[in-house]
MDAnalysis code that builds the backbone (N, CA, C; Angstrom):
import MDAnalysis as mda
import numpy as np

u = mda.Universe.empty(531, n_residues=177, atom_resindex=np.repeat(np.arange(177), 3), trajectory=True)
u.add_TopologyAttr("name", ["N", "CA", "C"] * 177)
u.add_TopologyAttr("resid", np.arange(1, 178))
u.add_TopologyAttr("resname", ["UNK", "UNK", "UNK", "UNK", "UNK", "UNK", "UNK", "UNK", "UNK", "UNK", "UNK", "UNK", "UNK", "UNK", "UNK", "UNK", "UNK", "UNK", "UNK", "UNK", "UNK", "UNK", "UNK", "UNK", "UNK", "UNK", "UNK", "UNK", "UNK", "UNK", "UNK", "UNK", "UNK", "UNK", "UNK", "UNK", "UNK", "UNK", "UNK", "UNK", "UNK", "UNK", "UNK", "UNK", "UNK", "UNK", "UNK", "UNK", "UNK", "UNK", "UNK", "UNK", "UNK", "UNK", "UNK", "UNK", "UNK", "UNK", "UNK", "UNK", "UNK", "UNK", "UNK", "UNK", "UNK", "UNK", "UNK", "UNK", "UNK", "UNK", "UNK", "UNK", "UNK", "UNK", "UNK", "UNK", "UNK", "UNK", "UNK", "UNK", "UNK", "UNK", "UNK", "UNK", "UNK", "UNK", "UNK", "UNK", "UNK", "UNK", "UNK", "UNK", "UNK", "UNK", "UNK", "UNK", "UNK", "UNK", "UNK", "UNK", "UNK", "UNK", "UNK", "UNK", "UNK", "UNK", "UNK", "UNK", "UNK", "UNK", "UNK", "UNK", "UNK", "UNK", "UNK", "UNK", "UNK", "UNK", "UNK", "UNK", "UNK", "UNK", "UNK", "UNK", "UNK", "UNK", "UNK", "UNK", "UNK", "UNK", "UNK", "UNK", "UNK", "UNK", "UNK", "UNK", "UNK", "UNK", "UNK", "UNK", "UNK", "UNK", "UNK", "UNK", "UNK", "UNK", "UNK", "UNK", "UNK", "UNK", "UNK", "UNK", "UNK", "UNK", "UNK", "UNK", "UNK", "UNK", "UNK", "UNK", "UNK", "UNK", "UNK", "UNK", "UNK", "UNK", "UNK", "UNK", "UNK", "UNK", "UNK", "UNK", "UNK", "UNK", "UNK", "UNK", "UNK"])
u.atoms.positions = np.array([
    [62.835, 60.898, -25.317],
    [63.467, 59.823, -24.591],
    [62.788, 58.516, -24.959],
    [63.453, 57.416, -24.770],
    [62.915, 56.084, -25.058],
    [62.390, 55.485, -23.745],
    [61.145, 54.995, -23.757],
    [60.551, 54.405, -22.562],
    [61.213, 53.068, -22.262],
    [61.708, 52.901, -21.016],
    [62.317, 51.637, -20.604],
    [61.247, 50.598, -20.282],
    [60.126, 51.062, -19.767],
    [59.068, 50.166, -19.325],
    [57.753, 50.557, -20.000],
    [56.836, 49.593, -20.142],
    [55.525, 49.948, -20.688],
    [54.753, 50.806, -19.685],
    [53.848, 51.603, -20.186],
    [53.060, 52.469, -19.317],
    [51.820, 52.937, -20.033],
    [51.193, 53.980, -19.472],
    [49.976, 54.548, -20.043],
    [50.197, 56.027, -20.290],
    [49.869, 56.493, -21.489],
    [50.009, 57.900, -21.843],
    [49.019, 58.710, -21.014],
    [49.516, 59.736, -20.323],
    [48.634, 60.559, -19.490],
    [47.749, 61.475, -20.328],
    [48.061, 61.664, -21.608],
    [47.256, 62.533, -22.465],
    [46.070, 61.796, -23.093],
    [46.334, 60.585, -23.622],
    [45.265, 59.888, -24.353],
    [44.767, 58.626, -23.655],
    [45.485, 58.120, -22.678],
    [45.051, 56.936, -21.952],
    [45.405, 55.627, -22.619],
    [46.093, 55.663, -23.780],
    [46.474, 54.439, -24.473],
    [47.787, 53.897, -23.914],
    [48.024, 52.600, -24.135],
    [49.261, 51.965, -23.680],
    [50.442, 52.487, -24.477],
    [51.574, 52.605, -23.789],
    [52.838, 52.981, -24.419],
    [53.760, 51.787, -24.226],
    [54.231, 51.219, -25.306],
    [55.107, 50.045, -25.227],
    [56.524, 50.455, -24.847],
    [57.233, 49.551, -24.195],
    [58.646, 49.789, -23.896],
    [59.382, 49.947, -25.227],
    [60.341, 50.866, -25.254],
    [61.103, 51.110, -26.480],
    [60.494, 52.175, -27.365],
    [59.363, 52.765, -26.951],
    [58.707, 53.810, -27.726],
    [59.310, 55.163, -27.367],
    [59.413, 56.057, -28.357],
    [59.915, 57.410, -28.124],
    [58.789, 58.220, -27.464],
    [59.039, 58.735, -26.243],
    [58.015, 59.433, -25.470],
    [58.570, 60.719, -24.881],
    [57.664, 61.527, -24.333],
    [58.025, 62.725, -23.578],
    [57.755, 62.394, -22.120],
    [58.706, 62.701, -21.253],
    [58.530, 62.423, -19.831],
    [58.918, 63.642, -19.021],
    [58.084, 63.998, -18.050],
    [58.389, 65.092, -17.134],
    [58.131, 64.573, -15.731],
    [59.014, 64.888, -14.771],
    [58.815, 64.414, -13.404],
    [57.457, 64.862, -12.867],
    [56.749, 63.921, -12.260],
    [55.442, 64.207, -11.673],
    [54.300, 64.239, -12.670],
    [54.582, 64.193, -13.976],
    [53.531, 64.244, -14.983],
    [53.395, 62.937, -15.753],
    [54.305, 62.013, -15.576],
    [54.238, 60.733, -16.268],
    [54.696, 60.829, -17.712],
    [54.425, 59.771, -18.468],
    [54.850, 59.725, -19.866],
    [53.705, 60.101, -20.789],
    [54.113, 60.622, -21.983],
    [53.154, 60.990, -23.023],
    [53.753, 60.655, -24.373],
    [52.869, 60.475, -25.320],
    [53.332, 60.394, -26.702],
    [53.836, 61.793, -27.076],
    [54.636, 61.892, -28.111],
    [55.057, 63.210, -28.578],
    [53.829, 63.988, -29.027],
    [53.851, 65.337, -28.909],
    [52.693, 66.140, -29.333],
    [52.267, 65.791, -30.759],
    [50.963, 65.599, -30.940],
    [50.425, 65.255, -32.259],
    [50.561, 63.782, -32.596],
    [51.195, 62.985, -31.750],
    [51.413, 61.568, -32.030],
    [50.433, 60.651, -31.286],
    [49.638, 61.218, -30.417],
    [48.695, 60.401, -29.649],
    [47.664, 59.800, -30.595],
    [47.442, 58.495, -30.485],
    [46.336, 57.902, -31.256],
    [45.013, 58.398, -30.668],
    [43.946, 58.033, -31.291],
    [42.626, 58.449, -30.793],
    [42.477, 58.012, -29.344],
    [41.896, 58.874, -28.513],
    [41.704, 58.501, -27.111],
    [40.877, 57.227, -26.983],
    [41.151, 56.471, -25.929],
    [40.392, 55.256, -25.663],
    [38.943, 55.617, -25.404],
    [38.065, 54.809, -25.937],
    [36.638, 55.028, -25.692],
    [36.360, 54.755, -24.221],
    [35.557, 55.609, -23.637],
    [35.199, 55.414, -22.239],
    [34.389, 54.134, -22.105],
    [34.747, 53.327, -21.117],
    [34.018, 52.090, -20.889],
    [32.703, 52.411, -20.201],
    [31.640, 51.721, -20.592],
    [30.377, 51.981, -19.913],
    [30.501, 51.566, -18.458],
    [29.802, 52.247, -17.574],
    [29.891, 51.867, -16.166],
    [29.391, 50.438, -15.971],
    [30.033, 49.717, -15.080],
    [29.634, 48.341, -14.814],
    [28.225, 48.326, -14.232],
    [27.406, 47.412, -14.745],
    [26.059, 47.276, -14.212],
    [26.154, 46.638, -12.839],
    [25.399, 47.156, -11.918],
    [25.462, 46.669, -10.545],
    [24.064, 46.720, -9.941],
    [23.700, 45.652, -9.277],
    [22.428, 45.632, -8.581],
    [22.626, 46.186, -7.175],
    [21.686, 46.999, -6.732],
    [21.741, 47.611, -5.409],
    [20.785, 46.868, -4.468],
    [20.800, 47.240, -3.205],
    [19.947, 46.580, -2.210],
    [18.474, 46.644, -2.588],
    [18.042, 47.772, -3.139],
    [16.625, 47.903, -3.494],
    [16.248, 47.060, -4.711],
    [17.233, 46.460, -5.389],
    [16.969, 45.604, -6.546],
    [16.744, 44.151, -6.154],
    [16.783, 43.841, -4.867],
    [16.564, 42.463, -4.422],
    [15.199, 41.997, -4.897],
    [15.113, 40.745, -5.299],
    [13.859, 40.183, -5.788],
    [14.123, 38.954, -6.621],
    [13.139, 38.536, -7.392],
    [13.244, 37.344, -8.219],
    [13.324, 37.779, -9.680],
    [14.284, 37.210, -10.393],
    [14.548, 37.567, -11.785],
    [14.482, 36.334, -12.673],
    [14.296, 36.570, -13.968],
    [14.307, 35.507, -14.968],
    [15.384, 35.868, -15.986],
    [16.258, 34.908, -16.287],
    [17.302, 35.106, -17.293],
    [16.763, 34.714, -18.662],
    [17.427, 35.120, -19.751],
    [16.928, 34.794, -21.092],
    [16.746, 33.295, -21.342],
    [17.539, 32.446, -20.669],
    [17.405, 30.997, -20.864],
    [16.290, 30.395, -20.007],
    [15.541, 31.249, -19.275],
    [14.432, 30.783, -18.455],
    [14.812, 30.464, -17.021],
    [16.079, 30.569, -16.676],
    [16.522, 30.282, -15.309],
    [15.914, 31.301, -14.344],
    [15.546, 30.819, -13.167],
    [14.965, 31.666, -12.134],
    [16.059, 31.960, -11.108],
    [16.226, 33.235, -10.787],
    [17.306, 33.660, -9.900],
    [16.729, 34.587, -8.828],
    [17.108, 34.326, -7.581],
    [16.695, 35.207, -6.483],
    [17.899, 36.041, -6.077],
    [17.714, 37.361, -6.037],
    [18.756, 38.292, -5.605],
    [18.397, 38.735, -4.195],
    [19.354, 38.555, -3.270],
    [19.123, 38.867, -1.853],
    [20.213, 39.779, -1.327],
    [19.889, 40.513, -0.288],
    [20.885, 41.328, 0.410],
    [21.668, 40.422, 1.358],
    [22.961, 40.738, 1.533],
    [23.751, 39.976, 2.494],
    [23.321, 40.338, 3.915],
    [23.841, 39.642, 4.910],
    [23.409, 39.874, 6.300],
    [23.671, 41.297, 6.761],
    [24.803, 41.865, 6.341],
    [25.162, 43.218, 6.765],
    [24.388, 44.288, 6.000],
    [23.592, 43.880, 5.003],
    [22.822, 44.806, 4.164],
    [23.737, 45.821, 3.457],
    [24.912, 45.318, 2.989],
    [25.853, 46.183, 2.282],
    [25.981, 45.825, 0.812],
    [25.520, 44.654, 0.414],
    [25.674, 44.183, -0.952],
    [24.587, 43.146, -1.236],
    [24.502, 42.714, -2.499],
    [23.552, 41.679, -2.873],
    [24.293, 40.500, -3.497],
    [23.643, 39.340, -3.466],
    [24.178, 38.146, -4.119],
    [23.011, 37.423, -4.777],
    [23.330, 36.461, -5.645],
    [22.271, 35.792, -6.402],
    [22.345, 34.279, -6.223],
    [21.156, 33.663, -6.243],
    [21.038, 32.211, -6.136],
    [20.123, 31.718, -7.252],
    [20.541, 30.646, -7.921],
    [19.776, 30.061, -9.034],
    [18.871, 28.947, -8.509],
    [17.620, 28.910, -9.012],
    [16.685, 27.837, -8.652],
    [17.111, 26.574, -9.379],
    [17.263, 25.503, -8.628],
    [17.679, 24.225, -9.193],
    [16.659, 23.177, -8.805],
    [16.136, 22.483, -9.800],
    [15.201, 21.400, -9.523],
    [15.998, 20.207, -9.032],
    [15.533, 19.585, -7.955],
    [16.211, 18.429, -7.393],
    [15.718, 17.168, -8.084],
    [16.447, 16.060, -7.964],
    [16.000, 14.808, -8.602],
    [14.572, 14.462, -8.208],
    [13.856, 13.857, -9.139],
    [12.425, 13.626, -8.947],
    [12.120, 12.741, -7.743],
    [13.035, 11.900, -7.318],
    [12.768, 11.033, -6.167],
    [12.722, 11.826, -4.869],
    [13.243, 13.074, -4.884],
    [13.251, 13.900, -3.681],
    [12.002, 14.756, -3.556],
    [11.200, 14.796, -4.586],
    [10.064, 15.707, -4.609],
    [8.901, 15.224, -3.779],
    [8.114, 16.161, -3.343],
    [6.931, 15.814, -2.582],
    [5.692, 16.448, -3.191],
    [5.800, 16.906, -4.422],
    [4.668, 17.553, -5.081],
    [4.609, 17.051, -6.516],
    [3.404, 16.739, -6.987],
    [3.237, 16.306, -8.366],
    [3.048, 17.519, -9.261],
    [3.774, 17.549, -10.384],
    [3.589, 18.647, -11.327],
    [2.567, 18.257, -12.388],
    [2.458, 19.094, -13.420],
    [1.464, 18.854, -14.468],
    [1.718, 17.567, -15.257],
    [2.945, 17.004, -15.208],
    [3.273, 15.764, -15.911],
    [3.258, 14.562, -14.970],
    [2.636, 14.705, -13.818],
    [2.577, 13.659, -12.794],
    [3.954, 13.197, -12.342],
    [4.893, 14.121, -12.294],
    [6.223, 13.824, -11.772],
    [6.386, 14.572, -10.461],
    [7.100, 13.953, -9.532],
    [7.368, 14.615, -8.263],
    [8.412, 15.700, -8.490],
    [8.154, 16.899, -7.967],
    [9.080, 18.014, -8.156],
    [9.402, 18.673, -6.825],
    [10.595, 19.162, -6.752],
    [11.073, 19.922, -5.604],
    [12.297, 20.670, -6.089],
    [12.628, 21.730, -5.433],
    [13.809, 22.482, -5.825],
    [14.318, 23.325, -4.686],
    [15.426, 23.988, -4.949],
    [16.006, 24.886, -3.962],
    [16.892, 25.901, -4.665],
    [17.160, 27.002, -3.987],
    [18.068, 28.007, -4.511],
    [19.485, 27.658, -4.093],
    [20.428, 27.793, -5.017],
    [21.834, 27.528, -4.726],
    [22.667, 28.729, -5.161],
    [23.554, 29.167, -4.273],
    [24.435, 30.301, -4.565],
    [25.372, 29.951, -5.717],
    [25.611, 30.929, -6.573],
    [26.502, 30.758, -7.712],
    [27.369, 32.011, -7.840],
    [28.687, 31.901, -7.675],
    [29.541, 33.093, -7.784],
    [29.406, 33.755, -9.156],
    [29.350, 35.066, -9.187],
    [29.282, 35.824, -10.432],
    [27.904, 35.907, -11.060],
    [26.936, 35.190, -10.508],
    [25.593, 35.182, -11.088],
    [24.923, 36.543, -10.985],
    [25.213, 37.284, -9.936],
    [24.587, 38.600, -9.756],
    [24.972, 39.544, -10.901],
    [26.174, 39.415, -11.443],
    [26.582, 40.249, -12.587],
    [25.802, 39.876, -13.833],
    [25.568, 38.569, -14.028],
    [24.785, 38.128, -15.179],
    [23.351, 38.634, -15.066],
    [22.804, 38.606, -13.867],
    [21.441, 39.108, -13.656],
    [21.386, 40.601, -13.969],
    [22.406, 41.346, -13.551],
    [22.437, 42.790, -13.816],
    [22.465, 43.068, -15.318],
    [23.185, 42.239, -16.073],
    [23.304, 42.442, -17.526],
    [22.071, 41.974, -18.285],
    [21.575, 40.776, -17.945],
    [20.594, 40.109, -18.799],
    [19.231, 39.863, -18.157],
    [19.156, 39.930, -16.847],
    [17.936, 39.522, -16.156],
    [16.819, 40.544, -16.239],
    [15.615, 40.059, -16.036],
    [14.438, 40.913, -15.925],
    [13.636, 40.420, -14.731],
    [12.933, 41.339, -14.105],
    [12.130, 40.963, -12.945],
    [11.047, 39.966, -13.340],
    [10.793, 39.025, -12.458],
    [9.741, 38.044, -12.689],
    [8.388, 38.750, -12.564],
    [7.472, 38.412, -13.446],
    [6.130, 38.995, -13.393],
    [5.280, 38.235, -12.376],
    [4.168, 38.831, -12.016],
    [3.263, 38.203, -11.069],
    [2.721, 36.890, -11.627],
    [2.394, 36.857, -12.909],
    [1.879, 35.622, -13.518],
    [2.925, 34.508, -13.466],
    [4.190, 34.841, -13.701],
    [5.261, 33.836, -13.620],
    [5.429, 33.343, -12.185],
    [5.297, 34.258, -11.218],
    [5.409, 33.871, -9.801],
    [4.276, 32.923, -9.425],
    [3.071, 33.200, -9.910],
    [1.934, 32.327, -9.626],
    [2.166, 30.942, -10.226],
    [2.672, 30.876, -11.461],
    [2.952, 29.588, -12.100],
    [4.001, 28.808, -11.301],
    [4.997, 29.503, -10.794],
    [6.037, 28.873, -9.972],
    [5.405, 28.277, -8.714],
    [4.555, 29.060, -8.043],
    [3.924, 28.608, -6.811],
    [3.049, 27.383, -7.065],
    [2.314, 27.387, -8.171],
    [1.466, 26.238, -8.492],
    [2.312, 25.000, -8.788],
    [3.445, 25.182, -9.424],
    [4.302, 24.046, -9.783],
    [5.014, 23.459, -8.569],
    [5.584, 24.309, -7.724],
    [6.426, 23.824, -6.629],
    [5.756, 23.883, -5.258],
    [4.618, 24.554, -5.142],
    [3.925, 24.609, -3.866],
    [4.571, 25.524, -2.845],
    [5.467, 26.384, -3.295],
    [6.101, 27.334, -2.386],
    [6.349, 28.635, -3.120],
    [6.446, 29.704, -2.365],
    [6.673, 31.025, -2.940],
    [8.092, 31.113, -3.485],
    [8.246, 31.678, -4.668],
    [9.583, 31.795, -5.268],
    [10.414, 32.861, -4.572],
    [9.795, 33.754, -3.839],
    [10.541, 34.801, -3.154],
    [10.950, 34.388, -1.744],
    [9.966, 33.976, -0.930],
    [10.272, 33.690, 0.479],
    [10.382, 32.201, 0.778],
    [9.872, 31.346, -0.098],
    [9.978, 29.901, 0.094],
    [8.881, 29.293, 0.950],
    [7.956, 30.099, 1.448],
    [6.894, 29.573, 2.312],
    [5.797, 28.914, 1.487],
    [5.116, 27.948, 2.118],
    [3.952, 27.311, 1.496],
    [2.743, 28.191, 1.749],
    [1.857, 28.257, 0.772],
    [0.634, 29.038, 0.939],
    [-0.385, 28.207, 1.705],
    [-1.020, 28.824, 2.714],
    [-2.000, 28.110, 3.538],
    [-3.331, 28.828, 3.622],
    [-3.312, 30.156, 3.554],
    [-4.541, 30.941, 3.663],
    [-5.303, 30.846, 2.335],
    [-6.602, 30.622, 2.417],
    [-7.425, 30.413, 1.217],
    [-7.307, 31.565, 0.224],
    [-7.344, 32.815, 0.723],
    [-7.224, 33.969, -0.181],
    [-5.897, 33.950, -0.945],
    [-4.818, 33.620, -0.252],
    [-3.497, 33.587, -0.882],
    [-3.418, 32.477, -1.913],
    [-3.995, 31.330, -1.602],
    [-3.987, 30.212, -2.547],
    [-4.789, 30.584, -3.784],
    [-5.958, 31.220, -3.590],
    [-6.798, 31.654, -4.709],
    [-6.064, 32.684, -5.571],
    [-5.405, 33.624, -4.908],
    [-4.672, 34.681, -5.604],
    [-3.397, 34.140, -6.244],
    [-2.830, 33.080, -5.633],
    [-1.614, 32.481, -6.176],
    [-0.346, 33.016, -5.546],
    [-0.461, 33.931, -4.582],
    [0.720, 34.495, -3.928],
    [0.285, 35.163, -2.625],
    [1.180, 35.215, -1.664],
    [0.865, 35.800, -0.367],
    [0.822, 37.315, -0.391],
    [0.227, 37.925, 0.638],
    [0.048, 39.379, 0.657],
    [1.357, 40.159, 0.804],
    [2.366, 39.592, 1.411],
    [3.644, 40.294, 1.570],
    [4.437, 40.248, 0.269],
    [4.538, 39.088, -0.331],
    [5.375, 38.916, -1.524],
    [4.771, 39.504, -2.795],
    [3.451, 39.692, -2.826],
    [2.806, 40.212, -4.030],
    [3.374, 41.585, -4.405],
    [3.842, 42.344, -3.423],
    [4.381, 43.695, -3.676],
    [5.661, 43.665, -4.510],
    [6.343, 42.546, -4.535],
    [7.658, 42.474, -5.167],
    [7.609, 42.059, -6.637],
    [6.425, 41.880, -7.183],
    [6.312, 41.442, -8.572],
    [5.534, 42.457, -9.385],
    [5.958, 42.616, -10.651],
    [5.256, 43.522, -11.550],
    [4.065, 42.779, -12.140],
    [3.021, 43.517, -12.432],
    [1.836, 42.895, -13.016],
    [1.070, 43.930, -13.813],
    [0.213, 43.452, -14.667],
    [-0.618, 44.346, -15.444],
    [-1.901, 44.683, -14.702],
    [-2.036, 44.175, -13.473],
    [-3.243, 44.441, -12.708],
    [-2.962, 45.503, -11.664],
    [-3.991, 46.115, -11.160],
    [-3.835, 47.163, -10.149],
    [-3.644, 46.541, -8.778],
    [-3.178, 47.331, -7.845],
    [-2.982, 46.853, -6.482],
    [-4.281, 46.378, -5.863],
    [-5.384, 47.079, -6.149],
    [-6.684, 46.678, -5.596],
    [-7.090, 45.315, -6.133],
    [-6.838, 45.059, -7.429],
    [-7.180, 43.769, -7.996],
    [-6.321, 42.668, -7.380],
    [-5.043, 42.971, -7.119],
    [-4.165, 41.970, -6.521],
    [-4.644, 41.608, -5.122],
    [-5.072, 42.593, -4.366],
    [-5.474, 42.342, -2.986],
    [-6.820, 41.632, -2.906],
    [-7.597, 41.657, -3.992],
    [-8.904, 40.990, -3.974],
    [-8.892, 39.739, -4.855],
    [-7.708, 39.264, -5.216],
    [-7.636, 38.038, -6.005],
    [-8.022, 38.242, -7.452],
    [-7.874, 39.459, -7.993],
    [-8.171, 39.719, -9.388],
    [-9.595, 40.181, -9.636],
    [-10.408, 40.160, -8.607],
    [-11.801, 40.607, -8.759],
    [-11.836, 42.127, -8.597],
    [-12.805, 42.742, -9.166],
    [-12.987, 44.193, -8.981],
    [-13.352, 44.457, -7.533],
    [-12.809, 45.517, -6.969],
    [-13.047, 45.805, -5.546],
    [-14.435, 46.339, -5.306],
])
């Protein structure tokens, strides 16, 4: 029979154009004639998806800093990109004697890019961020306790970053316990 409408072959998964000679059986859909099916469609890789336990701070290949957070209902995650604000808004001097400040801004579709290309921020990168902006890249708080300032990160957030140092070294500011 000739297909009146385009469809999908139930045998190979490829598109069948309208006007193509096909085999049709009620309840089974359309098929190419036996032996006429082109090579089956390659299975698409599963879409990369970040889960709730993947929440944290990531770095994209272009150096952008992205925070992945769980939504209020704790059913999904979303991503926010760190954006430096104009220098007149800053209240902290950076290494070039310029005032710096920034904030995270939501960006639709960014979480998919992070799933494809992002990597978790290392502890050293988190420390550099804190020194530059004066706030934690994960929680946004300013460091006030001397141990945390010396270590470069607070005791709660340190758990969320990978490092080449041991947990004992992290808790003692890099010194041997």
